[in-house]
N, C-alpha and C positions, 0 to 999 in steps of 0.2 A: 336754586329751587326750580323744580319742573314747572312747565307751563300747565295750567289747568283749563280745560275746555268743558264746561258743563253740558250734559246731554238732557233730554226731556225728563228723564227720571230724576236727575239732580235738581232741575228746576222745580219739579213737582214736590220733592222733599223740602226744598227751601220755602216754597209757597206755604206748605202745611205748617212748617215750624215758625214762619214769620207771623202766622195768624194764631198759633197756639204752641209755644215752645215747651209746654208741659207734656205734650204727646210722647208716648214711649216709642221706641224703635218698632216694637211689635204692632202697635196701633197704626203707625205710618205704613209699615209693610202690608198690613191687612188692607188698608185703604188703597194701596197701589198694586196689590197682588204680587208682592215680592216678600222675601224673608226679612225678618227683623235684623238678621246678621248682615244682609246686603245693605240695609239702611245704615247700620252702624259703620260699615266700611266706607260707604259713600260720604257720610257725615265727617268721618275722620279725615278723609282725603280733602274735603272742602275746608276743614279747619287747618290742615297742614298748608294748603294753598292760600290761606288767609281770606277765603271767600266768606266763611263764617268767622266772625271776630270774637263773639261772646254771646251769651244769652243773658237777658236782663228781666227783672221782675217789673211789671208795670204797676205804679202806685198812684192812688188818687190823693194828690197832695192836699186838696181842700179838706179832706177828712182828717188830715194831720195839722190843720190850721194855716196852711199856705194858700191864701185866698186870691192872690194876685199873680198873674203872669203878665210880664211886660217885655217889650222888645225895645232895644236901644240901638239907634243909629249912632255910631261912633265916628267922629271926624278925627283923623290923626294929623299932627303937625307936618309929618313927612311919612310917606309910604314905607320908607326903609325901617321905620319903628314898629312895623307890624309884628314881627317875631317877638320882640321884647314885650309889647303891649299884650299880645296873646298869652304869653307866659304869665304875666301879672294877672290877667283876667282869670286864668286857670286857678289862681290861688284864692279866688273869691267863691266860696261854696254855692252861693245863690246864682251865680252865672253858670247855666247848665249847657249852653251852646254858644259858639262864636264862629262866625263865618267871614272870611275875607271876601269882599264883594266888589263888583263893578258898580258904577253909577255914583250916586250922591255920597254914600257913606263908605268909609274904608272898611269898617267892621260892623256887622249886624249881630247883636247878641240877644239871647233869650235869658230872662231872669225870672226866678220864682221866689216870691217873698210872702210874708204873713199879712201885711197891710201896707197902706200908703206911707206911713211913717217909716216902716222898714225899708220900703223902696227908696224913699228920699235919702235915708242914711246910707244905703248901699251906693247910690249914685253920687251923692256929695262927699261922703267920707271915705269911700274906697275907689270907685271907678274914676271919678274926675280928679283924683289925687295921683293917678298913674302918670308918670312923665311921658309926654308924647301925645296925650289925648288933648285935643284942642277944645272940643265941646261934644255934647251928646244931645240927641233928641229922643224922647221917650214916647212909646205907644203902649197904652194899657189895653190888654185883651179884655173885652167885655164878655165874650162867650166863645168857647172852642166848638165850632159846628161840626168838625170832622177831624179824624186822625186815623191813618191807615198805613199799612206797609205798601210799598211799591208792588204793583203787579208786574212780575218779570216775564217777558216774552220768551217762549221756548225757542231754542235755536232751530234754524231751518234745516 
């Protein structure tokens, strides 16, 4: 695969899409004073280079009855169990993110559930039953004060 080095236009296209992925190529082109075709070609190149991985719809989970977001600090018995435990966590639909971390926890995971009973069941009946997990610590989010895409600096 060829190496990809984004220029200022690529960064601007990414920035626009990261804030609103529904914008058309023509709308982006108009905003940047380039053609929609140019936008299309550049996006295709960024997808081929795996700079753009996919596009996703943002959903308000609370409106669907998922009222609790929690974060779990997961302690592993041995760090070599990370790959196995990560694969097992991926089989639990409520686990929406998992990160291999430095510091106190081996894995830090984000879980979205309907209520505290659902959270307790996910932790005790699924997550803590995975071989290799020694214990977990749970942090319930009381309010999400912000969420935004990263502002990408333009290349020099």
